[in-house]
TORLUM-194016 format. One record per residue (C-alpha): residue number from 1; x, y, z; residue in three letters. Coordinates in Angstrom, 3 decimals. Each point is the difference from the previous one (the first is absolute). Last residue first. Example, Ala and Ser with C-alpha at 12.3 -4.5 7.8 and 13.67 -1.06 7.14 Angstrom:
2
+-----+----------+----------+----------+-----+
!   i !       px !       py !       pz !  aa !
+-----+----------+----------+----------+-----+
!   2 !   13.670 !   -1.060 !    7.140 ! ser !
!   1 !   -1.370 !   -3.440 !    0.660 ! ala !
+-----+----------+----------+----------+-----+
END
This chain:
251
+-----+----------+----------+----------+-----+
!   i !       px !       py !       pz !  aa !
+-----+----------+----------+----------+-----+
! 251 !  -25.026 !   97.000 !  -30.183 ! unk !
! 250 !    1.696 !    3.790 !    0.267 ! unk !
! 249 !    3.557 !   -1.280 !    1.712 ! unk !
! 248 !    0.594 !   -2.753 !   -2.716 ! unk !
! 247 !   -0.320 !    2.814 !   -2.697 ! unk !
! 246 !    3.321 !   -0.807 !   -2.248 ! unk !
! 245 !    1.726 !    0.363 !    3.187 ! unk !
! 244 !    2.039 !    3.621 !   -0.010 ! unk !
! 243 !   -1.866 !    1.501 !    2.875 ! unk !
! 242 !    1.089 !    3.302 !    0.614 ! unk !
! 241 !    0.452 !    1.016 !    3.869 ! unk !
! 240 !   -0.221 !    3.964 !    0.562 ! unk !
! 239 !    1.726 !    2.105 !    2.844 ! unk !
! 238 !    0.913 !    2.123 !   -2.712 ! unk !
! 237 !   -0.578 !    1.480 !   -3.476 ! unk !
! 236 !    0.281 !    3.884 !   -0.829 ! unk !
! 235 !    3.614 !   -0.783 !   -1.261 ! unk !
! 234 !   -0.978 !   -3.183 !   -1.961 ! unk !
! 233 !    1.285 !    1.317 !   -3.426 ! unk !
! 232 !    3.448 !    0.894 !    1.597 ! unk !
! 231 !    0.979 !   -3.484 !    0.057 ! unk !
! 230 !    0.290 !   -3.031 !    2.213 ! unk !
! 229 !   -3.735 !   -0.756 !    0.272 ! unk !
! 228 !   -0.345 !    0.168 !   -3.868 ! unk !
! 227 !    3.024 !   -1.997 !   -0.049 ! unk !
! 226 !   -1.263 !   -2.911 !    2.173 ! unk !
! 225 !   -3.274 !    0.178 !   -1.411 ! unk !
! 224 !    1.708 !   -0.621 !   -3.577 ! unk !
! 223 !    2.473 !   -2.760 !    1.791 ! unk !
! 222 !   -2.923 !   -2.256 !    1.348 ! unk !
! 221 !   -0.710 !   -1.819 !   -3.236 ! unk !
! 220 !    3.873 !   -0.657 !   -0.074 ! unk !
! 219 !   -0.907 !   -2.596 !    2.729 ! unk !
! 218 !   -2.372 !   -2.346 !   -1.854 ! unk !
! 217 !   -3.781 !   -0.318 !    0.958 ! unk !
! 216 !   -1.342 !   -3.000 !    0.540 ! unk !
! 215 !   -3.462 !   -0.864 !   -1.940 ! unk !
! 214 !   -3.898 !    0.186 !   -0.829 ! unk !
! 213 !    0.463 !    3.767 !   -0.396 ! unk !
! 212 !   -3.122 !    0.357 !    1.912 ! unk !
! 211 !    1.872 !   -1.868 !    3.043 ! unk !
! 210 !   -2.169 !   -2.033 !    2.237 ! unk !
! 209 !    0.173 !   -2.903 !   -2.457 ! unk !
! 208 !    3.367 !    0.457 !   -0.293 ! unk !
! 207 !    0.586 !   -0.539 !    3.709 ! unk !
! 206 !   -2.279 !   -2.667 !    0.410 ! unk !
! 205 !    1.888 !   -1.789 !   -3.159 ! unk !
! 204 !    3.385 !    0.602 !    1.762 ! unk !
! 203 !   -1.094 !   -1.431 !    3.225 ! unk !
! 202 !   -1.503 !   -3.080 !   -1.610 ! unk !
! 201 !    2.964 !   -0.636 !   -2.252 ! unk !
! 200 !    2.608 !    0.755 !    3.021 ! unk !
! 199 !    3.420 !    1.104 !   -2.343 ! unk !
! 198 !   -1.479 !    2.963 !   -0.296 ! unk !
! 197 !    0.061 !    0.552 !    3.932 ! unk !
! 196 !    3.695 !   -1.529 !    0.201 ! unk !
! 195 !    1.378 !    2.243 !   -2.258 ! unk !
! 194 !   -1.589 !    3.281 !    1.631 ! unk !
! 193 !    3.362 !    0.907 !    2.031 ! unk !
! 192 !    2.191 !   -0.689 !   -3.067 ! unk !
! 191 !   -2.114 !    2.405 !   -2.101 ! unk !
! 190 !   -3.306 !   -0.414 !   -2.009 ! unk !
! 189 !   -2.219 !    3.224 !    1.299 ! unk !
! 188 !   -3.242 !   -0.562 !    1.779 ! unk !
! 187 !   -0.992 !    3.403 !    0.876 ! unk !
! 186 !    2.362 !    2.871 !    0.361 ! unk !
! 185 !   -0.891 !    2.370 !    2.595 ! unk !
! 184 !    2.122 !    3.162 !   -0.723 ! unk !
! 183 !    0.638 !    2.338 !    2.984 ! unk !
! 182 !    0.453 !    3.880 !    0.233 ! unk !
! 181 !    2.071 !    2.609 !    1.725 ! unk !
! 180 !    0.651 !    3.413 !   -1.610 ! unk !
! 179 !    2.731 !    1.960 !    1.680 ! unk !
! 178 !   -0.821 !    3.830 !   -0.511 ! unk !
! 177 !    1.486 !    0.508 !    3.595 ! unk !
! 176 !   -3.219 !    1.455 !    1.158 ! unk !
! 175 !   -1.305 !   -3.220 !   -1.442 ! unk !
! 174 !    2.130 !   -1.884 !    2.451 ! unk !
! 173 !   -2.761 !   -0.755 !    2.939 ! unk !
! 172 !   -2.824 !   -0.677 !   -2.283 ! unk !
! 171 !    1.730 !   -2.330 !   -2.283 ! unk !
! 170 !    1.543 !   -1.485 !    2.550 ! unk !
! 169 !   -3.198 !   -0.800 !    1.996 ! unk !
! 168 !   -1.597 !   -1.377 !   -3.322 ! unk !
! 167 !    2.970 !   -2.397 !   -0.656 ! unk !
! 166 !   -0.192 !   -1.387 !    3.242 ! unk !
! 165 !   -3.425 !   -0.924 !    0.088 ! unk !
! 164 !    0.935 !   -2.183 !   -3.314 ! unk !
! 163 !    2.967 !   -1.552 !    1.200 ! unk !
! 162 !   -2.061 !   -0.955 !    2.952 ! unk !
! 161 !   -2.461 !   -1.841 !   -2.091 ! unk !
! 160 !    3.055 !   -1.554 !   -1.434 ! unk !
! 159 !    0.954 !   -1.324 !    3.600 ! unk !
! 158 !   -3.207 !   -1.101 !    0.992 ! unk !
! 157 !   -0.244 !   -2.041 !   -3.323 ! unk !
! 156 !    3.086 !   -1.633 !    0.046 ! unk !
! 155 !   -0.450 !   -0.607 !    3.776 ! unk !
! 154 !   -3.571 !   -1.711 !   -0.321 ! unk !
! 153 !    1.097 !   -1.751 !   -3.056 ! unk !
! 152 !   -2.424 !   -3.086 !    0.401 ! unk !
! 151 !   -3.397 !    1.325 !    0.666 ! unk !
! 150 !    0.640 !    3.202 !   -2.060 ! unk !
! 149 !   -1.777 !    3.396 !    0.248 ! unk !
! 148 !   -0.198 !    2.394 !   -2.951 ! unk !
! 147 !    1.764 !    3.172 !   -0.762 ! unk !
! 146 !    3.426 !   -0.687 !    1.163 ! unk !
! 145 !   -0.464 !   -3.406 !   -1.599 ! unk !
! 144 !    0.029 !    1.573 !   -3.063 ! unk !
! 143 !    3.379 !    1.237 !    0.578 ! unk !
! 142 !    2.216 !    2.880 !    0.833 ! unk !
! 141 !    3.301 !    1.405 !   -1.838 ! unk !
! 140 !    0.860 !    3.127 !    1.221 ! unk !
! 139 !    1.112 !    3.114 !   -2.342 ! unk !
! 138 !    1.571 !    2.863 !    1.638 ! unk !
! 137 !    0.674 !    3.107 !   -2.242 ! unk !
! 136 !    2.027 !    3.362 !    0.112 ! unk !
! 135 !    0.247 !    3.292 !    1.759 ! unk !
! 134 !    2.371 !    3.026 !   -0.573 ! unk !
! 133 !    2.978 !   -2.482 !   -0.092 ! unk !
! 132 !    0.790 !    0.579 !    3.681 ! unk !
! 131 !   -3.152 !   -1.215 !    1.043 ! unk !
! 130 !    0.449 !   -3.350 !   -1.963 ! unk !
! 129 !    3.154 !   -0.424 !    1.690 ! unk !
! 128 !   -1.544 !    1.482 !    3.934 ! unk !
! 127 !   -3.044 !   -3.125 !   -0.871 ! unk !
! 126 !    2.006 !   -2.770 !   -1.026 ! unk !
! 125 !    1.116 !   -1.003 !    3.361 ! unk !
! 124 !   -3.528 !    0.012 !    0.757 ! unk !
! 123 !   -1.360 !   -1.778 !   -3.038 ! unk !
! 122 !    2.577 !   -2.706 !    0.278 ! unk !
! 121 !   -1.534 !   -0.418 !    3.988 ! unk !
! 120 !   -3.326 !   -0.093 !   -0.684 ! unk !
! 119 !    0.258 !   -2.362 !   -2.939 ! unk !
! 118 !    2.425 !   -2.547 !    2.281 ! unk !
! 117 !   -2.736 !    0.216 !    2.890 ! unk !
! 116 !   -2.937 !   -1.051 !   -2.671 ! unk !
! 115 !    1.212 !   -2.772 !   -2.109 ! unk !
! 114 !    3.233 !   -1.474 !    1.620 ! unk !
! 113 !   -0.815 !    0.471 !    3.538 ! unk !
! 112 !   -3.653 !   -0.849 !   -0.358 ! unk !
! 111 !    0.929 !   -3.213 !   -1.866 ! unk !
! 110 !    2.689 !   -0.886 !    2.279 ! unk !
! 109 !   -1.673 !    0.933 !    3.361 ! unk !
! 108 !   -3.212 !   -2.131 !   -0.894 ! unk !
! 107 !    2.176 !   -2.932 !   -1.028 ! unk !
! 106 !    2.109 !    0.378 !    3.213 ! unk !
! 105 !   -3.544 !    0.049 !    2.252 ! unk !
! 104 !   -0.985 !   -3.489 !   -1.914 ! unk !
! 103 !   -3.191 !    0.518 !   -2.296 ! unk !
! 102 !   -2.035 !   -3.336 !    0.384 ! unk !
! 101 !   -3.116 !    1.293 !    1.741 ! unk !
! 100 !   -0.001 !    3.103 !   -2.663 ! unk !
!  99 !   -0.208 !   -2.531 !   -2.618 ! unk !
!  98 !    3.812 !    0.285 !   -2.192 ! unk !
!  97 !    1.286 !    0.996 !   -2.881 ! unk !
!  96 !    2.924 !    2.970 !    0.023 ! unk !
!  95 !    1.422 !    1.916 !   -2.746 ! unk !
!  94 !    3.072 !    1.945 !    0.211 ! unk !
!  93 !    0.463 !    3.261 !   -1.079 ! unk !
!  92 !    2.468 !    2.655 !   -2.100 ! unk !
!  91 !   -1.703 !    2.317 !   -2.014 ! unk !
!  90 !    0.335 !    3.545 !    1.650 ! unk !
!  89 !    0.608 !    2.004 !   -2.832 ! unk !
!  88 !    1.895 !    3.448 !    0.583 ! unk !
!  87 !    0.421 !    2.555 !   -2.429 ! unk !
!  86 !    1.823 !    3.432 !   -0.110 ! unk !
!  85 !    3.253 !   -1.186 !    2.010 ! unk !
!  84 !    3.294 !    2.085 !   -0.679 ! unk !
!  83 !    2.817 !    0.151 !   -2.097 ! unk !
!  82 !    1.135 !   -3.340 !   -0.923 ! unk !
!  81 !    1.785 !   -0.435 !    2.974 ! unk !
!  80 !   -3.280 !    1.050 !    1.936 ! unk !
!  79 !   -1.618 !   -3.050 !   -1.330 ! unk !
!  78 !    2.906 !   -2.087 !    1.337 ! unk !
!  77 !   -0.564 !    1.821 !    3.233 ! unk !
!  76 !   -3.576 !   -1.047 !   -0.039 ! unk !
!  75 !    0.835 !   -3.878 !   -0.459 ! unk !
!  74 !    2.336 !    0.376 !    2.955 ! unk !
!  73 !   -2.420 !    1.070 !    1.986 ! unk !
!  72 !   -2.322 !   -2.655 !   -0.649 ! unk !
!  71 !    2.721 !   -2.454 !    0.708 ! unk !
!  70 !    0.860 !    1.826 !    3.398 ! unk !
!  69 !   -3.973 !   -0.300 !    0.994 ! unk !
!  68 !    0.113 !   -3.433 !   -0.700 ! unk !
!  67 !   -3.410 !   -1.510 !   -0.458 ! unk !
!  66 !    0.284 !    1.126 !   -3.503 ! unk !
!  65 !    2.996 !   -2.377 !   -0.641 ! unk !
!  64 !    1.954 !    1.772 !   -2.641 ! unk !
!  63 !    2.955 !   -1.000 !   -2.008 ! unk !
!  62 !    0.050 !    3.179 !   -2.373 ! unk !
!  61 !    0.257 !    0.181 !   -3.686 ! unk !
!  60 !    0.481 !    3.124 !   -1.916 ! unk !
!  59 !   -0.967 !    1.589 !   -3.454 ! unk !
!  58 !    0.852 !    2.903 !   -2.274 ! unk !
!  57 !   -2.569 !   -0.041 !   -2.814 ! unk !
!  56 !    0.896 !   -0.950 !   -3.865 ! unk !
!  55 !   -2.797 !   -2.140 !   -0.097 ! unk !
!  54 !    2.231 !   -2.926 !   -0.062 ! unk !
!  53 !    1.152 !    1.425 !    3.424 ! unk !
!  52 !   -3.461 !   -0.952 !    1.557 ! unk !
!  51 !    0.411 !   -3.605 !   -1.577 ! unk !
!  50 !    3.747 !   -0.091 !    1.496 ! unk !
!  49 !   -1.527 !    0.665 !    3.439 ! unk !
!  48 !   -2.589 !   -2.634 !   -0.699 ! unk !
!  47 !    2.839 !   -2.421 !   -0.347 ! unk !
!  46 !    1.704 !    1.030 !    3.086 ! unk !
!  45 !   -3.035 !   -0.283 !    2.283 ! unk !
!  44 !   -0.739 !   -3.423 !   -0.997 ! unk !
!  43 !    4.219 !   -0.966 !    0.515 ! unk !
!  42 !   -0.460 !    1.939 !    3.463 ! unk !
!  41 !   -3.051 !   -1.580 !    1.669 ! unk !
!  40 !   -0.855 !    2.058 !    2.986 ! unk !
!  39 !   -1.837 !    3.254 !   -1.798 ! unk !
!  38 !    0.559 !    3.780 !   -0.629 ! unk !
!  37 !   -0.095 !    0.924 !   -3.550 ! unk !
!  36 !    1.207 !    3.696 !   -0.416 ! unk !
!  35 !   -1.301 !    1.766 !   -3.145 ! unk !
!  34 !    0.770 !    2.731 !   -2.435 ! unk !
!  33 !   -3.271 !    1.014 !   -1.367 ! unk !
!  32 !   -0.854 !    0.922 !   -3.878 ! unk !
!  31 !   -3.398 !   -1.232 !   -0.537 ! unk !
!  30 !    1.595 !   -3.490 !   -1.210 ! unk !
!  29 !    2.085 !   -0.072 !    3.481 ! unk !
!  28 !   -3.146 !    0.667 !    1.942 ! unk !
!  27 !   -1.887 !   -2.890 !   -1.900 ! unk !
!  26 !    3.140 !   -2.442 !    0.613 ! unk !
!  25 !   -0.012 !    0.647 !    3.569 ! unk !
!  24 !   -4.038 !   -0.400 !    0.067 ! unk !
!  23 !    0.412 !   -3.428 !   -1.793 ! unk !
!  22 !    2.930 !   -0.908 !    2.289 ! unk !
!  21 !   -1.985 !    0.802 !    2.753 ! unk !
!  20 !   -3.280 !   -2.068 !   -0.968 ! unk !
!  19 !    1.914 !   -3.043 !   -0.754 ! unk !
!  18 !    3.612 !   -0.142 !    0.731 ! unk !
!  17 !    3.152 !    2.293 !    1.294 ! unk !
!  16 !   -1.873 !    2.958 !    1.270 ! unk !
!  15 !   -0.693 !   -1.384 !    3.409 ! unk !
!  14 !    0.472 !    3.614 !    0.970 ! unk !
!  13 !   -0.104 !    2.258 !   -2.430 ! unk !
!  12 !    1.907 !    3.632 !    0.007 ! unk !
!  11 !   -0.422 !    2.288 !   -2.434 ! unk !
!  10 !    1.949 !    2.889 !   -1.512 ! unk !
!   9 !   -1.192 !    3.011 !   -2.261 ! unk !
!   8 !    1.739 !    1.874 !   -2.614 ! unk !
!   7 !   -2.508 !   -1.297 !   -2.937 ! unk !
!   6 !   -3.353 !   -1.673 !    1.734 ! unk !
!   5 !   -2.034 !    1.141 !   -2.777 ! unk !
!   4 !   -3.751 !   -0.180 !    0.607 ! unk !
!   3 !   -0.847 !    3.701 !   -0.189 ! unk !
!   2 !    2.055 !    0.247 !   -3.042 ! unk !
!   1 !   -1.861 !   -2.048 !   -2.161 ! unk !
+-----+----------+----------+----------+-----+
END
């Protein structure tokens, strides 16, 4: 369907060399987009770049630590070299699990700087590029913990709650520039980050029991939502957070 086509578009995905980021990057490529992968592990990035090219798309890989503004600027410059920026996915993030009384200041700063501050800076740097294209799409990756409190992931929960409020605020601010800003809230998706959770039999059983689908999701199951939010099909959708979680958030 033409409304879902990304032909002629350029997407930048932070943390795009694995898990959800990789799945979104490949979904965009399959829909027709050229893709820039911005991540820290060069070997993993190179593999995903080749996967994108296998769809007949242009691709570039950029070494990027999202806590460094210069790295974010380099990633955006790579998108410009492919013709401009149409889609920004802020996927890179870190976890942090500790009870509030045991959260060190350094851990708090690491999680909030990576998961919120870097998302804001990426969006701010991307804004003039998207505006120059006549509009564009920003997709921020949230978390169920941005909806619910957590006694053991306080910094992470706070950071992802911040992402959701940032998404709404940017959507209002930049609607005048025809930039739609939305978030995807993944449920329990099978990635490297959740491998330890799935390995814990009791915790995994609890998660599956609460999830109506009774399973963990696969990264590829977010690609359709990503393509929708990156395409013209969602031009009248902004400031929204779409849960892709097998029903976890409604139980």
